[in-house]
C-alpha positions in Angstrom: -37.9 117.7 -22.0 -36.1 120.7 -23.5 -34.5 120.2 -26.9 -30.8 121.1 -27.5 -30.9 122.9 -30.9 -27.9 123.1 -33.1 -26.8 126.8 -32.9 -23.6 126.7 -34.8 -22.8 123.7 -36.9 -19.2 123.1 -37.9 -18.0 122.1 -41.3 -16.6 118.6 -41.7 -12.9 119.7 -41.8 -13.4 122.2 -39.0 -15.2 119.7 -36.7 -12.5 117.1 -37.4 -9.7 119.5 -36.6 -11.3 120.7 -33.3 -11.8 117.0 -32.3 -8.5 115.5 -33.3 -6.3 118.4 -32.1 -7.6 118.0 -28.6 -5.7 114.7 -28.2 -2.1 113.7 -28.3 -2.9 110.7 -30.4 0.7 109.4 -30.4 0.8 109.2 -26.7 -2.8 108.7 -25.9 -2.2 105.0 -25.1 1.0 103.5 -23.6 2.9 101.0 -25.9 2.7 97.3 -25.2 5.2 94.5 -25.8 3.8 91.4 -27.6 5.3 88.3 -29.2 6.7 88.8 -32.7 4.6 85.9 -34.0 1.4 87.9 -33.0 2.7 91.3 -34.3 1.5 91.2 -37.9 -0.2 94.5 -38.8 1.0 96.3 -35.6 3.1 99.5 -35.6 6.4 99.7 -33.8 6.9 102.3 -31.0 10.7 102.1 -31.0 13.5 101.0 -33.3 14.0 97.3 -33.4 17.6 96.0 -33.3 19.0 92.6 -34.4 20.0 90.4 -31.5 22.0 88.0 -33.6 23.5 88.0 -37.1 21.9 86.2 -39.9 23.3 83.9 -40.9 25.1 83.4 -37.7 27.8 81.3 -39.5 29.0 80.7 -43.0 26.3 78.6 -44.8 26.2 76.7 -48.0 24.0 78.3 -50.6 23.8 75.2 -52.9 23.9 71.5 -52.6 27.4 70.1 -53.4 30.8 69.9 -51.9 32.5 72.4 -49.6 36.1 73.1 -50.5 39.0 75.5 -50.1 38.8 77.5 -53.3 42.6 77.7 -53.7 42.7 73.9 -54.0 40.7 74.1 -57.3 42.7 76.7 -59.0 44.1 75.5 -62.4 41.5 72.7 -62.9 40.4 72.2 -66.5 38.6 69.3 -68.3 42.0 68.3 -69.8 43.8 68.6 -66.4 41.2 68.0 -63.6 41.9 68.2 -59.9 41.2 65.2 -57.6 39.9 66.1 -54.1 39.6 63.5 -51.4 36.3 63.4 -49.5 36.5 64.2 -45.8 39.9 65.9 -46.3 39.7 68.3 -49.3 36.0 68.1 -50.1 33.0 67.8 -47.9 29.5 66.8 -49.0 27.1 69.6 -48.0 23.4 70.6 -48.4 21.9 74.1 -48.8 21.8 75.9 -45.5 24.3 73.8 -43.6 27.3 75.4 -41.8 30.5 75.3 -43.8 33.2 73.0 -42.4 36.3 74.7 -41.0 38.9 75.5 -43.6 36.5 75.8 -46.5 35.3 78.9 -48.3 33.4 77.8 -51.4 30.9 75.2 -52.7 31.1 73.3 -55.9 27.6 72.6 -57.1 26.8 68.9 -57.2 25.8 69.1 -60.9 29.3 70.3 -61.8 30.9 67.1 -60.5 31.1 64.4 -63.1 30.7 61.5 -60.6 29.4 62.8 -57.2 29.6 59.2 -55.7 33.3 58.9 -56.4 36.1 59.4 -53.9 38.1 61.4 -54.7 35.8 63.7 -56.7 36.9 65.2 -60.0 36.9 69.0 -60.4 37.1 70.2 -63.9 36.8 74.0 -63.3 38.1 76.3 -60.5 35.7 78.0 -58.0 36.4 81.3 -56.4 36.4 82.1 -52.7 32.9 82.4 -51.2 31.3 81.1 -54.3 27.8 79.7 -53.4 28.4 80.6 -49.7 26.2 82.8 -47.5 28.7 84.6 -45.2 28.1 85.5 -41.6 25.9 88.6 -41.4 25.1 88.6 -45.1 21.5 89.4 -44.4 21.8 91.3 -41.1 24.4 91.9 -38.4 23.9 91.8 -34.6 23.2 95.3 -33.5 21.9 96.4 -36.8 18.5 98.3 -36.9 15.9 96.1 -38.5 12.8 98.3 -38.2 12.5 102.0 -37.3 9.8 103.4 -35.1 6.4 103.9 -36.6 6.3 101.2 -39.3 3.7 98.4 -39.7 5.0 94.9 -39.2 4.5 92.8 -42.2 4.7 89.0 -42.5 8.1 89.2 -44.0 9.2 91.7 -41.2 8.1 89.0 -38.7 10.4 86.6 -40.4 13.3 89.0 -40.3 12.8 89.7 -36.6 12.7 86.1 -35.7 15.8 85.4 -37.8 17.5 88.1 -35.8 16.5 86.6 -32.5 13.8 89.2 -31.8 10.9 87.3 -30.2 9.1 90.3 -28.7 8.4 93.8 -30.0 7.1 97.0 -28.6 4.0 98.2 -30.6 1.2 100.7 -30.5 -1.6 99.5 -28.3 -4.9 98.8 -30.1 -7.5 101.1 -28.7 -10.5 99.5 -27.0 -13.6 101.1 -28.3 -16.8 100.6 -26.3 -20.0 101.0 -28.4 -23.2 102.0 -26.5 -26.4 101.6 -28.5 -29.3 103.7 -27.2 -33.0 103.7 -27.7 -35.9 102.3 -25.7 -37.5 101.0 -28.9 -34.5 98.8 -29.9 -34.3 95.1 -29.9 -30.8 93.4 -29.7 -29.6 91.2 -32.5 -29.8 88.1 -30.2 -33.6 88.5 -30.1 -34.4 89.3 -33.7 -35.6 85.8 -34.5 -39.0 86.7 -32.9 -41.7 88.9 -34.4 -41.2 92.5 -33.4 -44.0 94.8 -32.2 -44.7 97.7 -34.5 -43.2 100.2 -32.1 -39.9 98.3 -31.8 -36.9 98.4 -34.1 -34.0 95.9 -34.7 -30.6 97.2 -33.3 -27.9 96.5 -35.9 -25.9 99.7 -36.0 -23.6 98.3 -33.3 -22.7 95.4 -35.5 -21.8 97.8 -38.3 -19.8 100.0 -36.1 -18.0 97.1 -34.5 -16.9 96.0 -37.9 -15.7 99.5 -38.9 -13.8 99.7 -35.6 -12.0 96.5 -36.3 -11.1 97.7 -39.9 -9.8 100.9 -38.5 -7.5 99.2 -36.0 -9.5 99.2 -32.8 -10.9 96.5 -30.6 -14.7 96.8 -30.3 -16.9 95.9 -27.4 -20.6 96.3 -27.7 -22.5 97.1 -24.5 -26.2 96.5 -23.8 -28.9 98.8 -25.1 -29.4 101.8 -22.9 -32.9 103.2 -22.5 -33.8 106.8 -23.4 -33.0 108.3 -19.9 -30.4 110.9 -19.1 -29.4 109.1 -15.9 -29.2 105.7 -17.5 -27.0 107.0 -20.4 -24.8 109.0 -18.0 -24.2 106.0 -15.9 -23.5 103.8 -18.9 -21.0 106.3 -20.2 -19.3 106.6 -16.9 -19.0 102.9 -16.6 -17.6 102.5 -20.1 -15.0 105.2 -19.5 -13.4 103.0 -16.8 -12.6 100.4 -19.3 -12.5 102.0 -22.7 -10.0 104.2 -24.6 -12.7 105.5 -26.9 -16.5 105.5 -26.5 -19.1 105.7 -29.3 -22.7 106.3 -28.3 -25.0 105.4 -31.1 -28.2 107.3 -31.5 -29.5 110.0 -29.2 -27.1 112.7 -30.5 -29.7 114.7 -32.4 -31.9 117.5 -31.2 -35.0 115.6 -30.3 -36.7 115.6 -26.9 -35.4 112.1 -26.2 -31.8 112.6 -27.5 -29.7 112.6 -24.3 -26.1 112.1 -25.5 -25.4 115.8 -25.3 -26.5 116.0 -21.7 -24.6 112.8 -20.7 -21.4 114.1 -22.2 -21.8 117.6 -20.9 -22.6 116.2 -17.4 -19.3 114.3 -17.3 -17.0 116.3 -19.6 -17.0 118.7 -22.5 -18.9 118.8 -25.7 -16.5 120.0 -28.4 -18.9 119.9 -31.4 -22.6 119.2 -31.7 -23.9 119.3 -35.2 -21.8 119.0 -38.4 -22.8 120.5 -41.7 -22.9 117.1 -43.5 -25.8 115.1 -44.9 -26.3 112.3 -43.8 -24.6 112.7 -40.4 -25.6 116.2 -39.2 -26.4 115.2 -35.6 -22.8 114.0 -34.9 -21.5 115.0 -31.4 -17.8 115.1 -30.5 -16.6 115.4 -27.0 -14.0 114.5 -24.3 -14.5 113.0 -20.9 -11.6 112.2 -18.5 -9.2 112.9 -21.4 -10.9 110.2 -23.6 -12.6 110.8 -26.9 -16.4 110.3 -26.9 -18.4 110.3 -30.1 -22.1 110.7 -30.3 -22.9 108.8 -33.5 -26.2 109.5 -35.3 -28.8 106.8 -35.1 -29.8 106.4 -38.8 -27.5 103.7 -40.3 -26.1 105.7 -43.2 -25.5 108.7 -41.0 -23.7 106.4 -38.5 -21.4 105.0 -41.2 -20.5 108.3 -42.8 -20.0 110.0 -39.5 -17.7 107.2 -38.4 -15.7 107.6 -41.6 -15.2 111.3 -41.0 -14.4 111.3 -37.3 -13.9 107.9 -35.6 -11.8 106.4 -38.4 -9.2 109.2 -38.4 -9.1 109.2 -34.6 -8.4 105.5 -34.5 -5.9 105.8 -37.4 -4.0 108.4 -35.4 -3.9 106.2 -32.3 -2.6 103.1 -34.1 -0.4 105.2 -36.4 -1.8 103.8 -39.6 -2.7 105.9 -42.6 -6.2 105.5 -44.0 -5.5 104.8 -47.7 -7.5 107.2 -49.9 -10.2 105.6 -52.0 -9.5 105.5 -55.7 -11.5 108.1 -57.7 -13.1 108.2 -61.1 -14.7 110.9 -63.3 -18.4 110.1 -63.6 -21.5 111.6 -65.1 -24.7 111.8 -62.9 -27.7 110.1 -64.6 -30.0 112.8 -63.4 -30.0 116.2 -61.6 -29.1 115.9 -57.9 -30.2 119.0 -56.1 -28.8 119.5 -52.6 -29.3 121.8 -49.7 -26.7 124.7 -49.7 -24.6 124.8 -46.5 -24.4 121.0 -46.1 -21.8 118.7 -47.5 -23.8 115.8 -48.9 -22.6 112.3 -49.6 -24.7 110.7 -52.3 -24.5 106.9 -52.9 -24.5 105.8 -56.5 -24.1 102.8 -58.7 -21.7 103.0 -61.6 -21.5 101.6 -65.1 -19.6 102.5 -68.2 -21.7 103.5 -71.2 -19.5 104.2 -74.2 -16.7 106.6 -73.0 -18.6 107.7 -69.9 -19.1 106.2 -66.5 -22.7 106.8 -65.5 -23.5 107.4 -61.8 -27.1 106.4 -60.9 -28.2 107.7 -57.5 -29.5 105.3 -54.9 -32.0 106.4 -52.2 -30.6 109.3 -50.3 -32.4 108.8 -47.0 -30.2 108.5 -43.9 -32.0 105.3 -43.0 -31.5 103.5 -46.3 -28.9 101.0 -45.3 -29.3 99.2 -48.6 -28.0 102.3 -50.4 -24.6 101.4 -48.8 -24.9 97.8 -49.7 -25.6 98.5 -53.3 -23.3 101.5 -53.7 -20.3 101.5 -56.1 -19.2 105.0 -55.2 -19.8 108.2 -53.3 -20.4 111.6 -54.8 -19.6 114.5 -52.6 -21.7 117.7 -53.0 -19.7 120.7 -51.5 -21.5 122.7 -48.9 -21.6 125.8 -51.1 -23.1 123.9 -54.0 -26.8 123.6 -54.8 -26.3 120.1 -56.2 -24.9 118.2 -59.2 -26.0 118.5 -62.7 -27.1 115.7 -65.0 -24.4 114.6 -67.4 -21.9 117.0 -66.1 -18.6 115.3 -64.9 -17.8 115.0 -61.2 -15.4 112.9 -59.2 -16.6 109.8 -57.4 -14.9 107.9 -54.6 -15.0 104.2 -55.5 -16.3 101.7 -53.1 -15.7 98.8 -55.5 -12.8 97.8 -57.7 -12.5 99.8 -60.9 -12.8 96.6 -62.9 -16.2 95.8 -61.4 -17.6 98.8 -63.2 -16.8 97.4 -66.6 -19.2 94.5 -66.1 -22.2 96.7 -65.3 -25.2 97.2 -67.6 -27.0 100.5 -66.9 -30.8 100.5 -67.3 -32.6 103.9 -66.8 -36.3 104.5 -67.1 -39.4 103.1 -65.4 -39.2 101.2 -62.2 -40.3 97.5 -62.0 -39.7 95.0 -59.3 -38.6 92.4 -61.8 -35.4 94.5 -62.4 -34.2 93.5 -59.0 -34.8 89.8 -59.9 -32.8 90.3 -63.1 -30.0 91.8 -61.1 -29.8 88.8 -58.8 -30.1 86.2 -61.5 -27.6 87.9 -63.8 -25.0 87.9 -61.0 -25.7 84.3 -60.5 -25.2 83.5 -64.2 -21.9 85.4 -64.4 -20.3 86.9 -61.3 -18.5 89.5 -63.4 -21.8 91.1 -64.5 -24.1 93.5 -62.7 -27.4 95.3 -63.5 -27.6 98.9 -62.3 -31.1 100.4 -62.5 -32.1 104.0 -62.1 -35.7 105.1 -61.7 -36.2 108.3 -63.7 -39.4 107.5 -65.5 -40.1 106.0 -68.9 -39.7 109.3 -70.8 -36.5 110.0 -68.8 -35.2 106.6 -69.8 -35.8 107.4 -73.5 -34.0 110.7 -73.2 -31.1 109.0 -71.4 -30.8 106.6 -74.3 -30.8 109.4 -76.8 -28.0 111.1 -74.8 -25.9 107.9 -74.5 -26.3 107.7 -70.7 -27.7 104.1 -70.5 -27.3 100.7 -72.1 -31.1 100.1 -72.2 -34.3 101.6 -70.8 -37.5 100.3 -69.2 -40.7 101.8 -70.6 -44.5 101.4 -70.3 -45.8 104.5 -72.0 -49.3 104.3 -73.1 -50.2 106.4 -76.2 -53.9 107.4 -75.7 -54.5 108.0 -79.4 -53.5 104.6 -80.6 -53.8 102.7 -77.3 -50.4 101.2 -78.0 -47.3 101.1 -75.8 -43.9 102.7 -76.2 -43.6 102.8 -80.0 -45.0 106.3 -80.6 -42.8 107.7 -77.9 -39.7 105.9 -79.3 -40.4 107.3 -82.7 -40.6 110.7 -81.1 -37.5 110.6 -78.8 -35.3 108.1 -80.6 -36.1 108.6 -84.3 -33.6 106.8 -86.6 -31.8 105.0 -83.7 -31.5 101.3 -84.5 -33.0 99.4 -81.6 -35.1 96.5 -80.5 -38.2 96.6 -78.2 -38.1 93.5 -76.0 -41.1 92.7 -73.8 -40.2 91.9 -70.2 -43.8 91.4 -68.9 -47.4 92.4 -69.0 -48.3 93.7 -65.5 -51.5 94.7 -63.7 -51.8 98.4 -62.8 -54.3 99.5 -60.2 -54.9 101.4 -57.0 -53.0 100.4 -53.9 -54.9 101.0 -50.7 -54.5 100.1 -47.0 -55.5 96.6 -45.9 -59.2 96.4 -45.6 -59.7 99.4 -47.8 -60.9 101.7 -45.0 -61.8 104.6 -47.3 -63.8 102.2 -49.5 -61.9 103.3 -52.7 -63.2 101.4 -55.7 -62.3 103.4 -58.8 -60.4 106.4 -60.2 -63.5 108.6 -59.5 -62.9 108.1 -55.8 -59.6 109.9 -56.0 -61.4 113.3 -56.1 -63.2 112.7 -52.9 -61.9 115.4 -50.4 -61.1 112.9 -47.7 -58.9 110.7 -50.0 -55.2 111.5 -50.0 -53.3 110.4 -53.1 -49.6 109.8 -53.7 -48.4 110.2 -57.4 -45.5 109.1 -59.5 -43.0 111.7 -60.9 -43.5 113.5 -64.2 -42.5 111.4 -67.2 -43.2 108.1 -65.4 -45.4 105.7 -67.4 -47.7 105.3 -64.4 -48.2 109.1 -64.3 -49.0 109.1 -68.0 -51.6 106.3 -67.3 -53.1 108.3 -64.4 -53.5 111.4 -66.6 -55.2 109.3 -69.3 -57.6 107.7 -66.9 -58.5 111.1 -65.4 -59.0 112.6 -68.8 -61.1 109.7 -70.0 -63.5 110.2 -67.0 -63.5 114.0 -67.4 -61.8 114.5 -64.0 -59.3 117.3 -63.2 -55.9 116.6 -61.7 -56.3 119.6 -59.5 -59.3 117.8 -57.8 -57.0 115.0 -56.7 -55.6 115.7 -53.2 -51.9 114.8 -53.4 -51.6 114.8 -57.2 -48.4 117.0 -56.8 -46.8 114.6 -54.3 -44.3 112.5 -56.2 -42.4 109.3 -55.6 -40.0 107.5 -58.0 -40.9 103.8 -57.6 -43.9 101.6 -57.1 -42.5 100.4 -53.8 -42.1 104.0 -52.6 -45.7 104.7 -53.4 -46.7 101.5 -51.6 -44.8 102.5 -48.5 -46.7 105.8 -48.4 -49.9 103.9 -48.4 -48.7 101.4 -45.8 -47.5 104.2 -43.5 -50.8 106.0 -43.7 -49.4 109.2 -45.3 -51.6 108.5 -48.3 -54.8 106.6 -48.8 -54.2 105.4 -52.4 -51.5 105.3 -55.0 -51.4 104.0 -58.6 -49.0 101.1 -59.0 -48.5 97.5 -59.8 -49.9 94.5 -58.0 -46.4 93.1 -57.1 -45.7 96.2 -55.0 -49.0 96.0 -53.2 -48.6 92.3 -52.5 -45.0 92.8 -51.3 -46.3 95.2 -48.5 -49.6 93.4 -47.8 -51.8 96.2 -49.3 -55.2 95.7 -50.9 -55.3 96.2 -54.7 -58.1 97.5 -57.0 -57.1 96.4 -60.6 -57.6 98.9 -63.4 -55.9 97.6 -66.5 -53.0 95.5 -67.8 -50.1 97.2 -69.4 -47.0 96.2 -71.3 -43.6 96.8 -69.8 -40.8 96.7 -72.4 -37.0 97.0 -72.5 -35.8 99.5 -75.1 -32.5 98.1 -76.4 -30.2 100.0 -78.9 -28.6 97.7 -81.4 -25.1 98.4 -80.0 -26.3 97.1 -76.6 -28.2 94.2 -78.1 -24.9 92.9 -79.7 -23.0 93.4 -76.5 -22.1 89.9 -74.9 -23.2 91.3 -71.5 -26.7 92.0 -72.8 -26.9 88.6 -74.5 -26.2 87.0 -71.1 -29.0 89.2 -69.6 -31.3 88.1 -72.4 -30.6 84.5 -71.6 -31.7 85.3 -68.0 -34.9 87.0 -69.2 -35.9 84.0 -71.2 -34.9 81.5 -68.5 -37.5 79.4 -66.6 -35.9 80.7 -63.3 -36.8 84.3 -64.1 -40.3 83.5 -65.2 -41.0 81.5 -62.1 -39.6 84.2 -59.8 -41.5 86.9 -61.6 -44.7 84.9 -61.5 -44.3 84.5 -57.7 -44.3 88.3 -57.2 -47.8 88.4 -58.5 -49.5 90.5 -61.1 -47.3 89.5 -64.1 -48.2 87.9 -67.3 -45.1 86.6 -69.1 -46.7 85.4 -72.3 -44.4 87.7 -74.4 -41.4 87.7 -72.0 -38.1 87.9 -74.0 -39.8 88.5 -77.4 -38.7 91.2 -79.8 -42.1 93.0 -80.2 -40.8 95.8 -82.5 -37.6 96.9 -84.3 -36.4 100.2 -85.7 
């Protein structure tokens, strides 16, 4: 199968302009007439005129007595007027039609004895006092709504009051979503165990939700196998019923990516390849005058591509503006290099530390759907940029409410699986609080604290000279800073290897065997420091370890490399090995501490976190992960 390679990628704005300008979005779909009671949120396609006046007759605006105002003139407490019921005064309730010959209402509380007949009037009323006159709100023939406005709940009320029971509105586009991929399993079958070569299909659920939010009506079709003929047939069938078609996956340049051929066979490909990351494989086309979008298969790519192309298309069809996301000036927690020539969208968590809002990057892979779940904001790296610099202000698009950021505690430093437990339990303790953790290594965390970019840090730095943890490094990086060192856990460090240990790895010495591939942690990570100590202790050279320069930022990422077979061993914690079913060769226990400046320690948010750390719930959950000794959990082990 021949690949279709991207020859000339378009920029995001250029691709969007080429695509949207091809269609007359205003007239792409004919209008439809629907009942007013069902019209909330729809957009009018023509002016709407009142069929009757409101009110249609003079109405009382207060409870009391309807009278002819002239009959009350001259009344005072000393010289009151007497009005006979049924002749000169008529009991009336709010909203009732005024009797003939009356033009004012005396409020019931202004009548000394409302049960008397005649009633006594001690002050005059003026004509039309407390009366809603005919057409006061609207007059028959008056325009109620112009063309192109969204019908609100109160607009529905006004329309019905004016006798308008049906309105002409923009038709909601029907969007058919076609998931593709021979390896996919539909959501309805995900209760069963999946074979290793099969994947759950969930992008269609995401896209259907996004379609609904954008104003369309989604319909998800069955999964189409990776065959040109099958996809072409599915696309042709969908076009008979859809206003817009989204084909998910198969838009890339692989040998089994057939979206390009299917669209080209039936219509015209306008754009194939957009200079954005994630989302580069996006395809934009037209078949039978209808928009067709080839949406990338990786979930983050699918979402970001939808936002840039499908969302504005649907917005134009239904005539609703997409409100811009609020923005905020933020400071990246670390350098974020990016490929020049591509606009990159980086998902981040956000938390205010002092006067700055710190942006901690989440995994940048296009398949990391959890990076969208956890994200508070998006950083956009322009195509001509080589990335964003640590601690240099940039603008973030907010995915959460601004007030959510104020409840976030930012922890930067070494990765540990218990941080995710703390995040969950902290949220359970107080829904206003969140824990945002960035994995930049123990030394990186200490530097971040020194620069005021984190509330606290996670550290497990072994000092080979004293065989103690963290204190010598704190005295070097944070000399004179008042702080507390609080133990989170003792944990078991060791070698993670594939199940069954096929390479028979037993000790650090085995890492220099030529057939053993290693995966390392990044510079500055406590685990990297431990590895260097263990190599030096055994008089082994790092250059002899195949893979010493290959780096990952978390224990789980190292474990995944071993699980996938791209590495035979990695140094990490037992909890990570157990989570992925790997074998584990223990080497030594180590102390993992939280470095907490005094200003953070006194913060009520941290005090709540400390309660969680010391709680039985956290200790039980951490113990269940495996490899943790919580004998000192929550204890202040050192102060400066």
